[in-house]
C-alpha positions in Angstrom: 0.3 0.1 -0.1 1.7 3.2 -1.3 1.8 6.7 0.9 -0.5 9.2 0.2 1.2 11.5 -2.0 3.2 8.8 -4.4 2.7 9.3 -7.7 1.0 6.2 -9.0 1.3 7.0 -12.6 2.9 10.1 -14.7 1.9 10.1 -18.2 4.8 11.9 -20.6 3.9 15.2 -23.1 5.6 17.0 -25.3 3.6 20.7 -23.9 1.9 21.9 -21.3 -0.9 19.4 -20.4 -4.2 21.5 -20.3 -6.9 18.9 -19.1 -7.7 15.6 -17.7 -10.0 13.6 -17.1 -10.7 10.4 -15.0 -13.4 7.2 -16.3 -16.7 7.2 -14.0 -15.2 4.0 -12.7 -12.0 5.5 -11.8 -9.8 3.0 -13.8 -8.9 5.0 -16.6 -7.1 8.6 -16.7 -6.7 10.8 -19.9 -4.8 13.9 -20.6 -4.1 16.5 -23.3 -2.6 19.4 -24.3 -0.4 21.3 -27.0 1.1 18.2 -28.3 -1.9 17.2 -30.0 -2.3 14.2 -28.4 -4.9 12.9 -26.5 -3.2 9.7 -23.7 -5.5 7.8 -22.2 -3.8 5.6 -19.6 -4.8 2.4 -16.8 -4.4 4.3 -13.4 -2.6 0.9 -12.4 -3.4 -2.3 -15.4 -4.6 -2.1 -18.5 -3.5 -0.7 -22.3 -2.8 2.5 -23.2 -3.7 4.5 -25.9 -2.9 7.9 -27.9 -5.3 9.1 -30.2 -4.3 12.3 -32.3 -6.4 15.3 -32.3 -6.2 18.4 -34.7 -5.1 20.8 -32.4 -4.0 21.4 -28.6 -6.4 20.1 -26.2 -8.5 22.2 -23.9 -11.2 20.2 -22.5 -11.6 16.3 -21.8 -14.5 14.5 -20.5 -15.6 10.8 -20.5 -19.2 9.8 -20.7 -21.7 8.4 -18.2 -20.9 4.8 -18.6 -17.0 5.3 -19.7 -17.3 3.9 -23.4 -17.2 7.0 -24.7 -15.5 10.6 -24.3 -15.8 14.0 -25.8 -12.8 16.2 -26.8 -12.6 19.8 -27.2 -9.3 20.6 -29.5 -9.1 24.3 -30.8 -11.8 25.0 -32.8 -13.7 21.8 -32.7 -15.5 18.9 -30.7 -15.4 15.6 -31.1 -17.2 12.1 -29.6 -14.5 9.4 -29.0 -14.9 5.7 -28.6 -13.5 4.9 -25.3 -11.7 1.4 -26.3 -9.9 2.9 -30.0 -10.0 6.7 -29.6 -12.0 6.8 -33.2 -14.4 9.7 -33.8 -18.4 9.2 -33.9 -18.5 12.2 -35.2 -16.3 15.8 -34.7 -16.3 19.1 -36.2 -15.7 22.9 -35.6 -18.3 24.3 -32.6 -18.0 27.9 -33.7 -15.4 28.8 -36.4 -12.8 31.2 -35.3 -13.0 30.8 -31.7 -11.4 28.3 -29.6 -13.3 25.9 -27.7 -12.3 26.5 -24.1 -14.4 23.3 -22.0 -16.7 20.5 -22.7 -19.0 18.5 -19.9 -21.5 16.0 -20.6 -24.8 17.2 -18.5 -26.7 14.9 -16.4 -29.2 14.4 -18.9 -26.5 12.8 -21.2 -26.1 16.2 -23.6 -22.7 17.4 -24.2 -22.1 21.7 -23.0 -19.3 22.6 -24.6 -18.1 26.9 -24.4 -16.1 28.9 -26.3 -15.0 32.7 -24.9 -18.7 34.3 -26.4 -20.6 31.0 -26.6 -22.4 28.1 -24.6 -23.9 25.2 -27.2 -25.5 22.4 -26.2 -24.5 19.6 -28.4 -26.6 16.1 -29.3 -24.5 13.3 -28.2 -25.8 10.7 -30.7 -25.0 13.2 -33.6 -23.1 16.2 -32.4 -25.7 18.8 -33.7 -26.1 22.2 -31.8 -29.5 22.1 -30.4 -29.1 25.3 -28.1 -26.9 28.2 -28.8 -26.3 30.9 -25.9 -24.1 33.9 -26.9 -22.5 36.4 -24.1 -22.0 39.7 -25.3 -19.6 41.6 -24.0 -17.5 38.4 -23.6 -15.5 36.6 -22.0 -16.7 33.4 -20.7 -13.8 33.0 -17.7 -15.4 29.7 -16.5 -18.9 27.6 -16.4 -20.5 25.3 -14.4 -23.1 23.0 -15.1 -26.0 22.2 -12.8 -26.4 18.1 -11.6 -29.4 18.0 -13.6 -28.0 19.5 -16.9 -30.8 22.3 -17.3 -28.4 25.4 -16.3 -25.1 26.7 -16.5 -23.3 29.6 -14.3 -21.2 31.7 -16.2 -18.1 33.9 -15.1 -17.7 36.9 -17.0 -14.8 39.1 -17.8 -16.2 42.3 -19.7 -12.8 43.6 -19.7 -12.3 41.9 -22.8 -15.1 43.5 -24.6 -15.3 46.3 -27.1 -16.1 48.8 -23.8 -13.1 47.7 -22.1 -14.5 48.3 -18.5 -13.0 46.9 -15.9 -16.3 45.1 -14.9 -18.4 41.4 -15.0 -20.7 39.3 -13.7 -21.9 36.2 -12.6 -25.1 34.6 -14.2 -27.0 31.6 -14.1 -29.3 30.4 -18.0 -31.8 28.4 -18.5 -30.4 26.3 -21.2 -33.9 25.1 -22.5 -34.6 28.7 -22.8 -31.4 30.7 -23.2 -32.9 32.8 -20.1 -30.9 34.6 -17.8 -32.4 33.6 -14.3 -30.1 35.2 -11.6 -27.4 37.8 -11.9 -24.7 39.0 -9.8 -22.5 42.2 -10.6 -19.0 42.9 -8.4 -17.0 45.8 -9.0 -14.8 43.6 -11.5 -14.5 41.1 -13.7 -15.6 37.4 -12.2 -13.2 34.5 -12.2 -14.9 31.4 -11.5 -18.0 29.6 -10.7 -19.5 26.9 -8.9 -22.9 25.5 -8.2 -24.2 24.0 -4.9 -25.3 20.2 -5.4 -28.8 21.3 -5.6 -28.4 24.5 -8.0 -30.2 26.6 -6.1 -27.1 29.1 -5.2 -24.1 29.9 -7.2 -20.5 30.7 -5.5 -18.2 33.1 -7.4 -15.3 35.1 -7.0 -14.1 38.4 -8.4 -11.1 40.8 -9.2 -12.5 43.3 -6.8 -11.0 40.6 -4.0 -14.6 39.2 -3.1 -16.1 35.8 -2.9 -20.2 35.8 -2.9 -22.9 33.2 -2.6 -25.9 33.9 -4.7 -29.2 32.7 -5.6 -29.6 31.0 -8.9 -33.0 32.6 -9.4 -33.2 36.3 -8.9 -29.5 36.7 -8.3 -29.9 37.6 -4.3 -26.7 37.6 -2.8 -26.7 35.4 0.3 -23.3 36.2 1.6 -20.6 38.2 2.0 -22.9 40.4 4.3 -21.4 43.9 5.6 -20.2 42.4 9.2 -18.3 39.4 7.2 -16.0 41.3 4.5 -13.9 42.6 7.2 -11.2 40.1 6.2 -11.3 39.4 2.4 -9.4 36.7 0.8 -6.8 38.6 -1.2 -7.4 38.1 -5.2 -9.2 35.3 -4.9 -9.0 33.0 -8.3 -10.2 29.7 -7.9 -12.7 27.7 -6.2 -15.0 24.4 -5.7 -18.8 23.7 -4.1 -18.3 20.8 -1.6 -20.4 17.6 -3.1 -22.0 17.2 -0.2 -23.4 20.9 -0.2 -21.8 21.9 3.6 -18.6 23.5 2.5 -17.3 25.9 0.1 -13.4 26.2 -0.9 -11.6 29.0 -2.3 -7.9 29.8 -3.5 -6.5 33.4 -3.3 -3.2 35.1 -4.2 -2.0 35.1 -0.4 -1.1 31.7 -0.4 -4.0 29.7 1.4 -6.5 27.6 0.4 -9.9 28.5 2.6 -12.3 26.4 3.5 -15.6 28.6 3.9 -19.0 27.5 5.5 -21.4 27.4 2.6 -24.4 28.7 4.7 -22.7 31.8 6.0 -19.2 32.3 4.3 -17.6 32.1 7.6 -13.8 30.5 7.6 -13.3 26.7 8.7 -9.8 26.5 8.6 -6.7 27.4 5.9 -4.0 25.5 4.5 -1.0 25.5 4.9 -1.3 25.9 9.0 1.5 28.5 10.2 2.7 28.7 13.2 1.8 31.9 15.3 5.5 33.9 15.0 6.8 32.1 12.2 7.9 34.2 9.7 6.0 34.7 6.5 7.5 31.8 4.2 6.2 33.6 0.8 3.8 31.3 -0.3 2.9 31.2 -3.5 -0.5 32.4 -5.1 -3.1 29.4 -4.9 -4.5 28.6 -8.5 -6.6 25.3 -8.6 -8.6 23.8 -5.7 -11.2 20.9 -5.6 -12.8 18.6 -3.3 -13.3 14.9 -3.3 -16.3 13.3 -4.3 -17.8 12.2 -0.6 -16.9 15.9 0.7 -14.5 15.2 3.6 -10.9 16.2 1.8 -10.2 19.2 -0.5 -6.8 19.4 -2.5 -5.3 22.8 -4.2 -2.1 23.8 -5.8 -0.1 26.5 -5.9 2.4 28.3 -8.2 5.3 27.1 -5.8 4.8 24.0 -7.3 3.3 22.1 -4.4 0.0 20.0 -4.4 -1.5 19.6 -0.8 -4.4 17.2 0.2 -6.5 18.1 3.5 -9.1 17.6 5.8 -11.6 20.1 6.8 -9.8 20.8 10.0 -7.2 21.5 7.8 -4.7 18.7 9.0 -2.8 18.2 5.6 -2.5 14.5 4.6 0.3 15.2 2.0 2.3 17.7 0.2 3.6 16.5 -2.8 6.1 18.7 -4.8 5.2 18.9 -8.2 6.0 21.2 -11.5 3.5 24.4 -12.1 0.1 22.8 -11.8 -2.5 23.5 -14.9 -5.4 21.6 -14.0 -6.8 19.6 -10.9 -9.3 16.8 -10.5 -10.4 14.2 -8.2 -11.1 10.6 -9.4 -15.0 9.9 -8.6 -14.2 7.2 -5.8 -11.6 9.8 -4.7 -8.4 8.0 -4.4 -6.6 9.3 -6.9 -6.2 13.2 -7.6 -5.2 13.8 -11.3 -2.6 16.6 -11.9 -1.7 18.2 -15.4 1.8 20.3 -15.6 4.1 21.3 -18.1 5.5 18.1 -20.2 3.5 15.5 -18.1 0.7 14.6 -16.1 0.3 13.0 -13.0 -2.0 10.6 -10.7 -1.0 11.0 -7.0 -2.1 8.2 -5.0 -4.7 9.6 -1.8 -4.7 6.7 0.2 -7.2 3.5 0.1 -8.7 4.7 3.3 -10.0 7.9 1.4 -11.4 6.2 -1.6 -15.4 5.6 -1.7 -14.8 1.9 -2.5 -12.7 1.5 0.5 
């Protein structure tokens, strides 16, 4: 039995790894990036699969049964066979705009985004069944509700024609394109995440605020004025506990903070510093994630450390890595996938932290 933080699998790439994904049964790991090759590997035992693609891979998602996976590479999206990588269908999503993310929704449809477009695709044919455009752009982040009926968008207006330092977080109903709720901080929004029931959305913005708002109506839940005395410095990444109790937010000050989802009150932060100890010069946290059971969280920072920790702030491991570009738990929680420059890693979280254990 390996120690938590051990590298269980290293997948070499000739370029940056921008997208990773685990199969639903957590036995396979896919990674892709700027070298125009998607690599699918067994986490432990099995056959390797290399799939050439037309451009830089920016998104990967396995289908609900693991028999297929969808890939975003440059301007196109393709659905591929999980056994041999052959394309069932492929084609451009929005000519002239690269595809930034792809997801399978809860109802089996595929959702893909560019800087300006959210598209719903028929999984059988790849035909676009719904288009939602964002003007002014840019879509900085996207999350999909569990039932696949809504998307939450982080919008950065700084790249639009008005060049104003503004943005918003919004919830869109995919069936109609209607904006159900919208929150407008004082600056661009970096990231969004739905609560498990999709009733609320967590967002963070360039005005140094982290906020919770209602999906329908956009009413702000927190922060309240009395809770904003200690703001998170430059929050830029976040995640919602799958059980709905906690959130985790990463900031430029080098801490990942676990907050109570109902109030925004801080429960703990990682790393823990000794009182009176000198400032260690922590690097900004760039990625955070929750394990599927909501008992553990992970963070990655620009000082090239990936941390796994519990809700009391106790660290299970702090693993040295290259600069992390993407981070994701396996569905069973046993593994943590990490995309870096020139390689992807699968870290072992320990058998005791697997939902299968």
